[in-house]
C-alpha positions as a printed Julia matrix, in Angstrom:
79×3 Matrix{Float64}:
  0.0    0.0     0.0
  2.74   2.49    0.95
  4.62   1.75   -2.28
  1.51   2.6    -4.27
  1.22   5.93   -2.48
  4.87   6.72   -3.18
  4.44   5.83   -6.86
  1.41   8.15   -7.08
  3.58  10.94   -5.63
  6.27  10.23   -8.22
  3.68  10.38  -11.01
  2.52  13.77   -9.71
  6.13  14.97   -9.79
  6.66  13.69  -13.32
  3.55  15.52  -14.55
  4.62  18.64  -12.66
  8.06  18.56  -14.28
  6.5   18.62  -17.74
  4.17  21.45  -16.77
  7.01  23.54  -15.37
  9.05  23.04  -18.56
  6.0   23.35  -20.85
  6.98  26.73  -22.28
 10.34  25.51  -23.48
  9.56  21.94  -24.48
  6.41  22.51  -26.52
  7.27  25.85  -28.16
  6.61  25.73  -31.9
  8.48  27.61  -34.62
  5.34  29.68  -35.18
  5.3   30.72  -31.52
  8.97  31.69  -31.65
  8.35  33.79  -34.78
  5.37  35.53  -33.2
  7.33  36.29  -30.03
 10.17  37.8   -32.09
  8.0   40.39  -33.84
  7.31  43.82  -32.4
  4.78  46.47  -33.35
  5.59  49.89  -32.02
  8.0   48.47  -29.45
  5.35  46.13  -28.05
  4.45  42.52  -28.68
  1.02  41.52  -27.33
  1.5   37.89  -28.42
  4.64  37.54  -26.32
  2.95  39.0   -23.25
 -0.05  36.67  -23.64
  2.15  33.62  -24.18
  4.43  34.41  -21.22
  1.43  34.84  -18.94
  0.17  31.43  -20.08
  3.6   29.85  -19.51
  3.76  31.4   -16.05
  0.33  30.07  -15.06
  1.16  26.57  -16.31
  4.48  26.63  -14.41
  2.72  27.81  -11.23
  0.23  24.96  -11.49
  3.16  22.59  -12.08
  4.91  23.86   -8.96
  1.78  23.29   -6.87
  1.41  19.77   -8.26
  5.07  19.09   -7.5
  4.63  20.16   -3.86
  1.58  17.89   -3.62
  3.6   15.05   -5.16
  6.39  15.45   -2.62
  3.85  15.61    0.21
  2.29  12.36   -1.03
  5.73  10.71   -1.15
  6.56  11.9     2.35
  3.24  10.6     3.64
  3.83   7.26    1.92
  7.26   6.96    3.53
  6.05   8.0     6.98
  3.1    5.6     7.01
  5.15   2.7     5.66
  7.25   2.6     8.83
C-alpha cells in the first residue's frame, strides 16, 4: 500500500516537471516567430504567451509540492 502511495507521488512529480518546462519543451516555430515580432515596441502575443507559460508553471509547482507531500506521507506511514 505504501509503495503505491509513493508511486502516485512520483507520477505527480513527473507531470509537474513537464508542466514547469512546458513553455520551453512545446514551443513551436510559429510561436517563436510571433514572439520575435514587435509592433511599435510592443508585442502583445509575447505577453499573452508568457502569462500562459507562467500560469502553467505555477500549477506545475503546486502539483510538485503535492507530489512530494504524497511521497513523504507514503514513507512515513510505511514505517
